[in-house]
N, C-alpha and C positions, 0 to 999 in steps of 0.2 A: 508623483508618478513619474515616472520616466519616458520617454518619447514612445518606445513599442507599446507600453501599456495604454497609454490614451489613441493609438492608431488602433489597438485591438478594441477599445473601448467605441471608437468611433465607426466599425464597421461591423460590430457584432450583430446588432440588431437591425441590419440596414436589408431591404427585401431583394438586394440582387447577389448573384452568386460568387462570393469572393474567397478566397482563403490565404492567410499567411503563415509562408513557410520558412525556414532556418535553416542554412548548411550547417550541423552542428557534428565534429569530428568524424566527417567522412558519410554523414547520415543527414536524409530529408527529415526535419523534424515539424510535425504541423502545430503553428504555434496558436492560430485562431481561424474559426470557420463563421461565415454571417447567417442568419437566419437564414436568407436566401440560398445558400447552398445546402443545408441541412434541408429544407424545404424539398430540392428539387434533388437531390443525393440519396438520403436516407433508407435503409431497407425495414422493413417491420419488425426485425427483431434488434433494431438501433433505436432505444426509445427516447434519446437525449444525444446533444453533441459529443458529449464524451465517448461516447459509443461509437460513433461514426468516426471520431478524430482514432479511436483505438483502432479501428481497420483500418485507418489510411496510414497507421504506422506498423502493421503488422501484413494487411493485404490488399494495397491500394485497389488493385486491376479486378478484383473479385467479380464486379458484375459488367467490367469490357470483354467486348467479344475477344475473344483469346487471339486472333490473328493479326488486333491491333497493338495488344498490351504489353508485348515485346517492343514494337517501334513505339510508343509512348513511354514506356521505362526507359529506353535508351537516350532518348530526345531530353527527358526531365534530368537524367544524370548530366548528360552534357551540359545543359542549361545549370545546374547546379554547381559542378566545376568552370564553366568557360565563361559563364556569362551572357553577354548578347539579350536577345529576345527568344521568348519562349511563346512558339504557338503550335497548335496540333488539333486536328479535326481524328475523332474517333468515334466507334460507334460502344454504345452502352445502355443497360438497362436503368431508366430512372425510376421514383418514387410510383408506384401504382402504376406501371407500364411493364405488359409482359414481351414486348417486343423491342427489339435495339434501336435507339434513335441518336442522331447525330449531336455530339458534341465537340464544341470549339473552346478550347482552352488557349487564353493569352495571357500573359506576362513580363515583366520586368523587376529587376532588381533594384532595391532602393537601400541607401547607407544613410543611417543613422548617425546622429550627433556624435556618438561615442565609439563609431568607425565600424559597429556590427553592420552585417548587410543581410537582407531580408527579401524575399521574392513575394510578390503581390500576386496572385494570379485571378483571373476574371472569368468565370465560368457562365456561356449559354448554350442551354438547350434550343437546338436551331429549330425543333417543331412545336415546342413550348413555354419555354421559357421569358424567350423574347417578347413574345405575345402579350403575355400578362403584364411583362413591365412597362411595356408602351401603352398598353390599354390603359393602367391605372394612371400612366403620366400625360399622357392625353386626356383624360378626362379631368384632371384636377390641376393640372399645372401648367396654363398657358404657353409660361415663359419658356418652357422647356422646349415647345416646336422650335424657339430660336436656336438651341441645343442640338437638336433635331437635324435643322436644316444645314449645319454644318459637319453632321455623322457620316464616316465613311459606310453605314449603313444605309444602302436605298428603302425608303420608305414613302408610302404614299396611302391616301386614306380614300375611299369612294364610296358614296352613295348606293347603298344597293336597289334603292326604288328607280332612278333615273339616269345613274351612272355619271353624277357629278361629283368633281374632283374637289373634295374638301382641303386638300393637304398633299404636297410634293414637294421634298427636298429637293435640294441643288442634286445631290446623289443619284437620285431617281430621276430625277430630269434629264442629268447627264448620261444615264444608261438607257434612258428611253430614245434618245437621239430624235426628239418630236420634230414636227413641221409648225410647230404653230408657239408661240409664247404663252405661259401659262397666264390666264384672266379667270377673275372672279366669275362663278357661273359657267364655266367650261366643263364640260366632260372629258374624261378621259380618253375614249375614241376619237374626238374633235382636237384635244392635244396630240397624240400621236397619226393620226392620219389626216387630220384637217376636215374632215365631216365624222357623220355618224355611222358606226358599224356595230350592229347590234352583237357580231360575234364576239368582241371583246369582252361584252358582260356576259355571255354565256361561258365564255373563256373560265372567267373569273369563278364564275358559278362553280363549273366542274371541278375547278382545283381548290376550292373552298372547304378548310378543316382536313384536309388529306396530305399535310406534312408538306417537304419540301420537294419541287419538281420540275421537271427541266421544261422550258416553254420559248417559245418565239414571240414576243409580246411589243419589241420595238422594231427597228425600221433597220437594224443592222445586219439582220439575216442568219444572228449567230445566239445558239439556246443562252440563256439566262436560268437560274435557278433562283425561282420565285416560290413566296411562302404566303398563302393566301387564310387569313383567319375571319370567321363572322363575328362581328362584336358591336356593342353599341356604343355611341360618340356624340353626346349631346344630344341622346335622345334619339337619336338616328340610329337605323340600322346601316353598319358600313361595312365595307371590304377593308381590313388591312393588310396592305401589299409591303411585302420587305423582300429584300435580296442584298446578299452582301456582293463585294465587289468580286469579281471574276478572277482576276489576278491571284488575288488572296485564297479565293476557295477553290482554284482548279490548277493552279501553277505552281509549279517547285523555282522558288527565286534564284537558286543556284545554276541549275542546267534547263530553266526556262521550258522543261516538257512539262506536260499534264502531272497532275498529282494522282493517287489513287481514286478518290472521290471522283473525278472527271472521268477515268475510265470505265470506273464501275458503272456511273452513270448512262455510259454510253455502248456498254459491253452488251444487252440485249440484244438492241437495235443491229448490232455489228452481227452478232453470230445469226440472227435470222437472216440479214445480207448473205452471209457465206452461205448458209446452207440452199438459198432460194439459187444460187448459180451453183449449185451440185460439189461447194467444196466443203472439207470437215476443219469446224473450229477447231483451234490450237493454241491451248493457254502455256505461256512460257513464261517461269518465276528466276529471275538472275542474281547472282550473289558474286560480288567483287570477292576472291576469298583472301583472308588476310588483310582485309584493307588497314586495319588499326596497325599492324605489324609495319605498314606501308607507310603509314602517317608516322608512326616513330621513328623512322629510320630517315625518311626524306622532307616531313616536316607537313601541316595539313595545308598549306598552298599547294604542294605537289600533287596532294591527295584531291584535292578541289578540281586540279586541272585533268586528273585520271577521270572522276565524274563526268568532266565536261566532255571528254573525248569520247566517251562511252555514250553518251547522249548524243554527239553528233554523230556518231558510226550508227546508233540503232535509229535517228532520224534518215540516214543515206539509204540504210539496207532494208529496214521497212517502212518506207515512207508513204506507204498508202494503209498502214496498219494502226491500230489504237495499240497505245506504249504509254509508259509513266514511268515515274521515280516515287516507287513506294514507300520508300525508309531510305536510312544512312545511306549503304551501298547496294542497294536491292532494287530491281527494276523488275519490270512485267509487260509483257504483249501480246495482245490478242492477235492471232494471225491463222494461217492456214499450212497446211503440209506442204503445199507446193514449193518447192524447189527450196525448202525448210533447211536440210543438211548443209547445204551450198551457203545459205544465210549466216547459217551459226557458224561456219568455219570461218568465213570473212569476219563476225563480229570477234570472236576469239582473237585470231591473229592481230584485228587490230588493237587490242588491248596488251596482248604480249608485246608488240611493238613499241606501244607508247610509255610501258612500264619498264622501261630497261630489261629486257631481255625476257627472261621466265620468271622473275620475281613475283609478279602478281598473276593469278590467274581468273579468270571469268568462269565459273561453276554455272550449268542450267539446270533447270528440272522441266519436262514437257510433259504434259497431259493433252492427249488426242481423246476430244470430246468422243460422246457415243451418241445413240439417239434419245438417250435419256433426259438428254440437256433441254431440250423444249419441256418437258412436263414443268417444271418450278425456274422459271429462267433467271430470278433475282436469286434462289438458295442455289441453284445450279453453278453459275456464274463465281459465285463466292467458293463455293466449294471446289471447283475445277481449279482455279488458282493456288486453293489450299494444297490438291493433290500435286501440281507442280512443284509448289515448295517443297513438298515433302520427298519428292524424285530428287530435288536438288542438294537437298540434306544428306542423301544417302551417299554421294561422292565426295563430300568437302574434304576428306582427308585422301583420295583417292586421286596422286598425280598423274596416273595413267588416262584420266577420261575427263572430260571437260563436259558432258553432259549425261544426262540419265532421262530415260522415258518413264513413267507412272506403269507399274505392272502388277503381275500377282502378288509378289515380295512385298512391293512399296504398299500397296493396297492391304496387305496384309498389316504392315508397319502401320498403314493409317488407322487401321479398324483399332489395332491394341491402343494407339494414342487415344482415340477417342474414347474406349473403353477406360482407361485411365483416367483422364479428366473427368470423366461422368463418376465414376465409382472412387475416387481417391477419398473424397471425405467419409465415404460410407466404410471404405477399407480402416481408415483409423478409428471411428466409432465402434465400430463391430469387432476391434481386434485383429483383423485379418495381416494387418503389417506387423511382424514380430521381430524382435530383437534375436539377432544370431552372435555367438561369440566365436570369434575365431582366435585360439591361442597363440601367445607370442613368447618365444624361450630365448633363453641365453644361448649362445653360439658354443662357448666354451665347455659349458655343463648344461646337461640335460635338466635345465630348471625352468618351471613354467615363472615367466616374469611377467605377464599382464594377458590382457585379452583386448582386439578391435572390436567393437561394438556394429554389426552390419545389419543393414535392414534387407527384410525378405518379404514379401507378399503372398501370404497362402490363401488364395483365391478360391471360393466354395467353387464357381464354373470354371475357372481356365486353371487352378493347381498352382504350383508354383512359380510365382514370378521372380527372377532375380534382378538385380538394380540396373541392369542392363535396358530393363524392360521398362523401367518405369521413372527412374530418377532423371534422364537425359530431356521427358516428356515436361516432367516438374521442373526443372531449371529452364526449360524454354519459357514456360507459363509463369515463372517467377513465384512457384509452390514451394519448393524446394525448402525452406526454411520453415514451414510447416510441419514439414515431414522431419528436419532435423530437430524440430522443439520435440514433436513427438516422441523419437527416440530419446531425446533425453529425458523425458518424462518417463519411458518404460525403464530406463537402465536406473534412476532413481530408487522407481517403485517397486524393482527386483534385487535391492540390494539385502533386504532381509533373505531372499533364496539364494543369493550366492553366499552370504555369511553361512547357512545350512548347510551348502555344499562345501564348505571350507575354502572358497575362497574370498572372503571377505575384506582381506588384506591386500588382493590384487588388485593393483592399478588397472583402470578400465581408460581404453582408447576411443575418443568421441569423435565423430567428423562432422567440422564446421565448412560448409558451402561457402564457395566465394560471392554467390550471389547474396547469402544472407547478412553482409558487409553493407550493402547497399541498399537494406529497408528495415532493418532493425540495429538495435542497441546489442551486440551479441555478447559482449561482457557483462551487462546488465542482467540481461537473459539466463545465462549460463548461471551467475551468482545466484540470482532469486532463486532458481529452480533447485539446486544443490544444497543452498540454503534452507529450503522448505523441507527438505527431506532430510537432512542433518546429515549430506555426506561430506565428509573430509577433502578439501580440496585437492592436497598432494596425490589422492587416488583417482583423480580426473588428469587424463592427458588429453588436450585440445589439439587434434590434427588439422590443419589449416593448409591447402593445398599451395606450391609452388606457383600455380598462376596466380593466385590471390596476392602474393608478394611481389611478382612481378608487375601485377598492374598498378597497384598503389602503394610502392614500399613505405612511404612516408607515416601512412595512414594505417599501416597493417602493424607496421613497428609500432605506434603506438596502444595499438589494440594488445599485442604481445606483452608489452612491459604491464598494463593493466590485469594482465591475467597473471603473468608472473609473480606481481607486486601481492595480488591475494594468493598466492601460494598454488596454483595451478603448474602443470609444466604442461610446455608448448611444443608441438611437433611440427617441421616441415615436411607435410607428407608429397609423396610422386617427384622426390627431386629428380632431377633429371629427365623430366617429359618436357619440360619448357625451357626459358630462357635464363634463367637466374645468372647473375654475374657473381664473381667471388666478392666483388665488394658488397653487394646483397648479403651474402651469407655473413660477411665480417660484422654489418650492422646491426643485424636481426637477432634479436636476444632470445633465441630457442634454445631449446634443452637436448634435440635431438634431431637427425635429419633421416627420413626414410627414404633410400633409396627405390626409385620405381623398379616395377619387375624387369622391363629393358634390359636391364645390366645383367640379370641371369639368364635370360630368354639369349642376349647374344652370346654368352659363352658357352650355352647349350648349342646354339647352331654353328659357331665356329671352334670347334672342339680341339681341331689341329693348329687355329692360328691363336698365338698367346697374347695377342694384342687385345682380347676381348676382356680377358683376365686380368692384362698389367693395368687396363682404362680402371675395370673396377678396383683394383687393389691399390693402383694409383688415389682415388677418387675417396676411398675410404680412410686413407694416412693422410691425405690434405684436410679431411673433415675433423681427424683426430688430433691433427696440428691447429687448428681455429678453436679446437676445446669442446667439438660438439660431440656426442652420442651417435651411434649409429645403428640401423636397423634395415635388413633389406627382407623386399617381400617375393615373394614368388618361388619360395623354396619346393622344388619336387622333388627332388632325389638326393640320395647321401650324397652322390659327387658333388652335387652343390652345395649343399651343408659344408662339405669338406672346403671347398673352394672358398665360402666365407670365412671361415676358420683360418685358414692359412691366409688370408687378405686383414685379418682382425677387426672384423665386422661382428660387433658384441651381441646385437639381438638378430633373431630371426622369425619369420612366418610363412606359412606356404602349406600346401594339401600335403606335403610329406610329413610336416611337422602337426597339423591337423584341420580339419575343414571347419567350415563356419557351420556352428550348429546349437539350436535351442541351450538353453542352460542345464535344463534335467536331462539331457544327451550327452555331455562330455564327457568322455573317458581321456584324460589327461595321460601323457607318456610317463 
C-alpha cells in the first residue's frame, strides 16, 4: 500500500469533514472524502460517496450561493496553482437544510515521499458540524479537552441551570478579557464581570440553537460572532458557546479591510441608521478591471501593492462607511448618495495614479436602494449588492465609463440572469436548448466544408434566446461545462439525421469553453461521448478560444496533443480577440486558426483605409507560413468574401454564406 492509499484509508471513515484533492493535468481531482464530509454535503440524489465525488468533478458549486461560487472557485484555482494556504468562507446548502449556512474551508498542500503533491481540505459548517463534533468529543474523550485548550476556536461550556462555567479554553478566555481568573465553580458572569449578572444567561438562552450571531459578551465593546448550542454534557444540560478568531473570520489579511462576512453582518444596522437620518442607502460594487493582466505585466507583488492602495483610499474617502474586500480584486461599500460622485472621482483618480497612468481602471456598479429595502433586510442587502455588481459588469469593456447605476436596462439583465439560472436545467431536460448549424464554406470554391454547432435556447415563455443572453451567465456561475457536454450529446444524437440529409461526411465544429478545463477532463469527456455514439474522430473539430491558450499555454498545449493523437482536429477560435504571441502560435499544434470577426469589421468600417485589409492579408499569410489553415468568421457581404479570397484565406462563415439554423431547415448554397 502506497502512502496516498494509507492517508485515504485513515481519513475515509472519520466523522470530520475532510477531502483529499490532487491537481492533475490542470484539473482538480477528488481523491478521497471522509464519512463526515459525505454526511455534511451530500444531496438526496447522491446515495453514496461515488455520486458526491462525481458532482465534485462536474459541478462542485451546485449548492453554493451563486455570488460566492465564483469567488471560491477562483481561490481554489489559485491554491491549486500557487500553493500556500487555502481558506474561504462561503454560503451553501448542506444536507437536510433548505436555507444557506456558512461553511468554512481551510487546507494546505502536503508532499508525498514520491514527490506528488496533494491538498488536504477541512470543512466546517459553522451552524452545525462543529457542534456535533465537539459534543461527541467532550462527552467521550477527556484528553481532547487539552487539545481544545490550545485550539484557535474559542470554546466554553456553561451549565443551563445556574450558569456555572464547566470549561473555558484559552482562546475563549482571551476573547472575553475577563476581570477574574477562572476558578472551579465560577459562573460565566463572575468570570466576565466579577459579579452575578442574570442578563448574560438570558442572552445565551436567547441565542441558543439559532446559528451564528453577532453580540457583545466581553469587556472590549466589540462585536464577536457567537454560536450557542444546547446539549448534554456529563448528564448536565449545558450551553456550548463557540467563536472563531475575529481576525480570521472578519478581516482580509492582505489589505486589513473587513471581509464580506463582516460587512453583511453589519449591513442591516447601517441601513437602518442611514434611513433614520433621512439618507438613502447606496450599495457600491468595485472591480479592478484587468487585474490579471496587470499582475502578468508587473508581477504579483506590484498587484498586491495596488490592492493595498485601493484599500487605503477606500478608508480615507469612505472613512465612516461600511466597506470590505469581498474577493481577489473586488471591493464593496455601503454608503449614502451624499457627495457620492465626488468620492468616486477621487477613488478612480487614486487608482489611475498608482497604476502607472491609465493601465488599470477601477469599475464601479451602484445600486441606490428604494423603500423595499426594509421589507426583508437580510435578503435585500444581498440582492442590493448583487444588483450593484450587475451594474458594474455592464461597463467592464467600456473604456469611457468608470461607474454605472443599476437602472431599468440593468434590471432587465438581472431578471434575465435569474431566469437563466432558475430554468437552465429544465431547458436541457425538456430540450428547449437546441443545436443550430452554421455552414462553413471553402473561399475559392462554393463548396460546403463543415458546420459550426451553436446553442440556441427556444424558450416557451421568452422565445429565442441567443447565446449572448445565457452563455455569459453560465460562464459566470461555472455552469457552461454542463451546456458544452449537453451540446456534444445532441451533436452525436443527431448524427443519423445528418446522414439522412446528406451531411454524414461533413465535419462538425464543437466549441469547448475555457472554463471547462478548470473543472473536468475535457478530452476524456469528448472521447467517451464520441466513442459511445460511434462518431469518427476526424469528423469533430474541437474549437478552443484564444483566451484559453493565453491563460495556460503549457496545459492547453498538452490537451491539444491529446486530441490530435486521438484523431480529432483542433482549431484556435477567436484569434485576434486576445493577446496570443507568435511564440504561442508556433508551439501550439492546432490544425486551423479561426480569425475573429473584428478583422472583417475593420475592413468594413475603414473601406478607404488599406491598412485594415493589409493587416488581414498579412495575418493570413503569416499563419499559412506557420503551416496553419485559416478560417475567417463574420462574412456579411460578397465584397468581404472577395477580400478573403484575395488575402488567401481558405475557409469562411457568416450570415452572407448561411445563418445558424436547425438541421432540418438548412438550405445549402
